[in-house]
C-alpha positions as CSV (number, residue, x, y, z in Angstrom):
1,M,-21.6,70.8,-62.0
2,T,-23.1,68.7,-59.2
3,P,-20.9,66.2,-57.3
4,S,-22.9,63.4,-59.0
5,D,-22.3,64.9,-62.5
6,Q,-18.6,65.2,-61.7
7,A,-18.4,61.6,-60.6
8,Q,-20.1,60.4,-63.7
9,L,-17.8,62.4,-65.9
10,L,-14.7,61.0,-64.2
11,L,-16.1,57.5,-64.5
12,R,-16.6,58.0,-68.3
13,K,-13.0,59.3,-68.6
14,A,-11.6,56.5,-66.6
15,A,-13.5,54.0,-68.8
16,Q,-11.7,55.6,-71.8
17,D,-8.3,54.9,-70.2
18,M,-9.4,51.4,-69.4
19,A,-10.4,50.8,-73.0
20,V,-7.0,51.9,-74.2
21,L,-5.4,49.4,-71.7
22,N,-7.7,46.6,-72.8
23,K,-6.9,47.1,-76.4
24,L,-3.1,47.5,-76.1
25,I,-2.1,45.4,-73.1
26,D,-0.9,42.5,-75.2
27,D,0.7,44.6,-77.9
28,R,4.5,44.3,-77.6
29,E,5.0,47.5,-79.5
30,I,3.4,49.6,-76.7
31,S,5.8,50.7,-74.0
32,D,5.3,50.0,-70.3
33,E,5.3,53.8,-69.8
34,T,2.3,54.2,-72.1
35,L,0.4,51.4,-70.5
36,G,1.4,52.6,-67.0
37,Y,0.2,56.1,-67.9
38,H,-3.3,54.9,-68.8
39,A,-3.4,52.7,-65.7
40,Q,-2.4,55.6,-63.5
41,Q,-4.9,57.9,-65.2
42,A,-7.8,55.4,-64.8
43,A,-6.9,54.8,-61.1
44,E,-6.7,58.6,-60.5
45,K,-10.0,59.3,-62.1
46,L,-11.8,56.4,-60.3
47,I,-10.5,57.6,-56.9
48,K,-11.6,61.2,-57.8
49,A,-15.0,59.9,-58.9
50,L,-15.4,58.1,-55.6
51,L,-14.5,61.3,-53.7
52,A,-16.8,63.4,-55.8
53,S,-19.7,61.0,-55.4
54,K,-19.5,61.4,-51.7
55,G,-19.3,65.2,-52.0
56,H,-15.7,65.5,-51.0
57,P,-13.3,68.0,-52.9
58,Y,-10.0,66.7,-54.2
59,P,-6.9,68.5,-55.4
60,R,-5.6,68.7,-59.0
61,S,-3.0,66.1,-58.4
62,H,-1.7,63.0,-60.1
63,N,-0.5,61.7,-56.7
64,I,-2.5,58.5,-56.1
65,G,-1.1,58.2,-52.6
66,L,-2.4,61.6,-51.7
67,L,-5.8,60.7,-53.1
68,L,-5.9,57.4,-51.2
69,D,-5.1,59.3,-48.0
70,L,-8.0,61.6,-48.7
71,L,-10.3,58.5,-49.0
72,Q,-9.0,57.2,-45.7
73,S,-9.4,60.6,-44.0
74,H,-13.1,60.6,-45.1
75,G,-13.6,57.1,-43.9
76,I,-14.0,55.7,-47.4
77,P,-12.5,52.2,-47.4
78,L,-11.1,50.4,-50.4
79,P,-10.4,46.6,-50.7
80,E,-6.9,45.6,-49.7
81,R,-6.1,44.6,-53.2
82,F,-5.8,48.3,-54.0
83,D,-3.3,49.1,-51.2
84,N,-0.4,49.4,-53.8
85,L,-2.2,51.7,-56.3
86,D,0.1,54.5,-55.4
87,A,2.9,52.6,-57.2
88,L,1.2,53.9,-60.4
89,T,1.9,57.6,-59.5
90,P,5.3,57.8,-61.3
91,F,3.6,56.7,-64.5
92,G,1.5,59.9,-64.5
93,T,4.4,62.1,-63.8
94,V,8.1,61.0,-63.9
95,F,7.8,58.1,-66.3
96,R,5.6,60.0,-68.7
97,Y,8.5,62.2,-69.7
98,D,11.6,60.2,-68.5
99,D,12.8,56.7,-69.1
100,L,12.0,54.0,-66.6
101,P,14.9,53.2,-64.3
102,L,16.6,49.9,-64.9
């Protein structure tokens, strides 16, 4: 698979997570953990798509902070509004299987 093909695949998969978020964001029956998981997954896939589109490898990791560091190390800037994306990381790992802390 070419880097461009990989990036396109990741963008399509991220769009699926975003579609779930858009449909369920106002549904009070959907837990924060579930919404957070799809937000984390969308962010992770979008960052990986950006890395792939530039021909940079990325690890199999749900750690958004690590992925953001990779972007920075390759000189790929993101707008400041995305500085706190790494706060989503626990939704792809810890909160997916455990309860949220109070």
